[in-house]
C-alpha positions as CSV (number, residue, x, y, z in Angstrom):
1,M,0.0,0.0,0.0
2,R,2.8,2.4,0.8
3,V,4.5,1.7,-2.5
4,L,1.2,2.5,-4.3
5,I,0.8,5.8,-2.4
6,G,4.4,6.7,-3.2
7,L,4.0,5.9,-6.8
8,V,0.8,8.0,-7.1
9,F,2.7,10.9,-5.4
10,V,5.6,10.7,-7.8
11,I,3.3,10.6,-10.8
12,L,1.4,13.6,-9.6
13,L,4.6,15.5,-8.9
14,I,5.9,14.7,-12.5
15,F,2.6,15.9,-14.0
16,F,2.7,19.1,-11.9
17,L,6.3,19.9,-12.9
18,A,5.6,19.2,-16.6
19,N,2.5,21.4,-16.6
20,Q,4.4,24.3,-15.0
21,S,7.1,24.0,-17.6
22,I,4.6,24.1,-20.4
23,E,2.8,27.1,-18.9
24,N,6.1,29.0,-18.5
25,Q,6.9,28.5,-22.2
26,K,3.6,29.8,-23.3
27,K,3.8,33.2,-21.6
28,V,4.9,36.0,-23.9
29,L,6.8,38.8,-22.2
30,K,7.3,42.4,-23.1
31,P,10.9,43.7,-23.1
32,S,10.1,45.8,-20.0
33,E,8.9,42.6,-18.1
34,L,12.0,40.7,-19.2
35,L,14.3,43.4,-17.6
36,M,13.0,42.2,-14.1
37,F,15.0,39.0,-14.5
38,E,18.8,38.8,-14.3
39,K,18.8,35.5,-16.2
40,K,16.0,33.4,-17.8
41,N,16.1,30.5,-20.2
42,L,13.6,29.6,-22.8
43,V,11.7,33.0,-22.9
44,R,9.4,34.4,-25.6
45,V,9.4,38.1,-26.0
46,L,7.2,40.3,-28.2
47,G,8.3,43.8,-29.3
48,N,9.1,46.2,-32.1
49,V,12.4,45.8,-34.0
50,R,14.6,48.9,-33.8
51,N,18.3,49.7,-34.7
52,M,18.9,46.5,-36.7
53,R,22.3,45.9,-38.1
54,I,24.4,43.0,-39.4
55,A,27.6,42.3,-37.5
56,N,30.6,40.1,-38.2
57,S,31.8,37.8,-35.4
58,G,35.3,37.6,-36.9
59,N,35.3,34.0,-38.0
60,D,33.5,34.4,-41.4
61,S,30.1,34.2,-39.8
62,F,27.5,37.0,-39.4
63,F,24.7,37.7,-37.0
64,F,21.9,40.2,-36.6
65,E,21.8,42.6,-33.7
66,F,18.8,44.7,-32.9
67,E,16.8,46.2,-30.1
68,L,13.4,44.8,-29.2
69,T,11.2,47.5,-27.6
70,D,7.8,47.9,-26.1
71,D,8.1,51.8,-25.9
72,V,8.8,51.4,-22.2
73,A,12.1,49.6,-22.4
74,S,14.5,48.2,-25.0
75,I,16.6,45.0,-24.9
76,K,19.6,44.1,-27.0
77,T,18.9,41.0,-29.1
78,V,21.4,38.9,-31.0
79,F,20.3,36.3,-33.7
80,S,22.7,34.2,-35.7
81,G,20.2,32.3,-37.9
82,Y,18.9,33.1,-41.3
83,K,17.2,36.5,-41.5
84,P,13.4,36.1,-41.7
85,E,12.3,37.8,-45.0
86,L,10.1,40.3,-43.2
87,L,12.5,41.2,-40.4
88,Q,13.0,45.0,-40.7
89,E,12.9,48.2,-38.7
90,G,9.5,48.9,-37.0
91,I,8.0,45.5,-37.5
92,K,6.6,43.5,-34.5
93,A,8.6,40.3,-33.8
94,I,8.3,37.4,-31.4
95,V,11.7,36.2,-30.3
96,D,12.4,32.9,-28.5
97,G,15.7,32.6,-26.7
98,D,17.8,32.9,-23.6
99,W,18.2,36.1,-21.5
100,H,21.4,36.7,-19.7
101,S,24.0,39.4,-19.3
102,G,21.6,42.1,-20.5
103,T,21.2,40.4,-23.9
104,L,18.5,38.2,-25.5
105,Y,20.2,35.4,-27.4
106,A,17.6,34.5,-30.0
107,A,17.1,30.9,-31.1
108,S,14.2,31.9,-33.4
109,V,12.6,35.1,-34.7
110,L,9.0,35.2,-36.0
111,T,7.8,38.4,-37.7
112,Q,4.3,39.8,-38.0
113,C,3.0,40.4,-41.5
114,P,2.9,44.1,-42.5
115,S,-0.5,45.7,-42.7
116,K,-0.5,45.6,-46.5
117,Y,-1.6,42.0,-46.2
118,E,-4.6,42.8,-44.1
119,P,-7.9,43.4,-45.8
120,K,-9.1,46.9,-46.4
121,K,-11.6,48.2,-43.9
122,I,-15.0,49.2,-45.3
123,N,-16.6,52.3,-43.8
């Protein structure tokens, strides 16, 4: 009987921890909210792209560096993958990555389609 109770407790604990992990990954933060953390892994941040530039790391590889802002705060963001076609100044982007040392190291960048793709409003 004790083994059964212990087994049920372990299963419930695993379920609870897995659920908490999934919930944390779903939350989308603003740059001003991310600044409250010194270090945070696997974050998702939504903001406007500003001051984008291409930089050279010195070993024949390039990366993108830009600020992600919510008009309250801006965070430095570094992305070394392929540039999404719509990534440009002023566009909204969702960035997944790790936050530490005052920089968001992006693993992926998703951009919002510009308004020209939205249907015209009828008055």
